[in-house]
N, C-alpha and C positions, 0 to 999 in steps of 0.2 A: 504494500500500500504506500503510495506516495502522499505525503502530507506537507503542504506548504502553508505556513502560517504568518500572519502579520504580527506586529508588536501589539501589546495591549495598550490601548490609549485611554486616557481619562477624558470624559465628556462632561461638561457643565450643563447637564440636563438630566431629567429623571429617567430611570430605566424604562418606565412605562411609556414615556413619549418616544424614546429611541426605538423601543420594540414596536410601537404602533406605526411609526414612520417606516420601519423596515418590513412591516407586514403587508405593505401595499407596493407592488412593483411599479406603480405609476410614480412613486417617489424616487425610485432607484435611478432614474435618468439623471438626477442631480448629483449622483456619485460617480457617474461614468467619466472616464478620461476622454480627451478630445479625439483619440483614435477610434472611438466607437461611433458608428454610423448606423443608419436604418433601424433606429430604436422603435420598438412596438411593445406595448404592454397593456395589461389590464391588472386588476388587483392581484391575481394569483399566478400569472405567467408573463414572461417577457421573451423577446428575441432581439438580437442585435448582431452586427458585424464588427469585428475588429479589423480595421483597414489592413489589407495585405495579408490577412491571416485566415480567419474562419468565421462562419456564422454560428452563433450560440443560441440555444433555447433553454430556458430554465423555468421551473415551477416551484412553488412552495410545497414542501413535502411534510413539514412538521413544525408545529409552534408550541413552545412551552412558555406561557404568559410571562412576559417581562424578563426572561432570562435566556431564551435560545430560539433561533429560527434555523431550520435546515432547508436550503434550496437544493434542488437536484436537477440534473439534466433532464430535459423533457423527452418523452418517448419519441423514438425515431432519430434522436441525435446520435452521432457516431461514437461519442465518448461518454461513458457513464462517469459521473462525478457528483460530489456533494460540495456545496459551499455552505459553511456553517458559521453563524454569528452567535457568539456567546456574549451576553450582557450581564454584568455584575453590578448590583446596586451597592453604592458606597454610602450615600446619604440620600435624603429625599430629592435633592436636585443635583446629584452627581452620580455618575456610573462609570464603569470601565467597559470597553468593548474590544473584542478580538475576533478575527476572521481566520478560518481554516479552509483550505481547498484540499479535498481528498479524492483520489482516484487510483485505480489499478493501471499503471502506465508501464509499457514495455521500457526496457533500459534505453532504447534508441529514442522513443518518443519523449521520455523523461528528459533526456539530454537536450532535446530540441525546445521543449516548452517550459522547463523549470524556471529559467530567468524571466521570460515574459509573464508567466503566472505569478511569480513573486512580485514583480513590478505591479501587476494588476491588483493583487490583494493589498499591497502597500498603498496604492492610490485610493482604493475604495475606503480603507480605514482612515486615511488622512482626510478625505472628503467627508466621511461620516462625522468625524470630529468637528470639522468646520461647519457643516450644514446643521448638525445636531445642536450646536451651541447657539445657532441663530434662531431656531424654532422655539 
C-alpha cells in the first residue's frame, strides 16, 4: 500500500465547519491548484483534469461527523485510491487537519506519481488552511 500524507496543519476554525465544508464537493474547487481544469461537481462526486496528466473522478465514501471524511475513486476510474481527511478538534474554534492518499501502486507507477501526488496533497492542505480560516 502506498501512503502519501500531508503535514498536519492547524486551522483557526471549528472542526464542525471544516468537516461541513469538506463534505460538499462543490466547495472543493476552492482547494484545487491552478493545474486543475474541467472541474465538475455536485455534493457527493467530482471530476477534474490535471493538465498534462489524467482525468480524476472521486466520490465521498464515508463520513465520521467532525473528524474524518474518506473520498474514493469513482467506479470506472482506472486507479483505485482513497483520499482521507482527518480533522482533530483542538478547541471550539481551532482544529488540526491532515490528508492521506492511499492506493495499491505498482513500483513503476509509484515512481512516476509519488512526487506529483505529494505536491497535490500539500497544496490541498495548504489551501484548506487558508480557505478554512476565512469561512
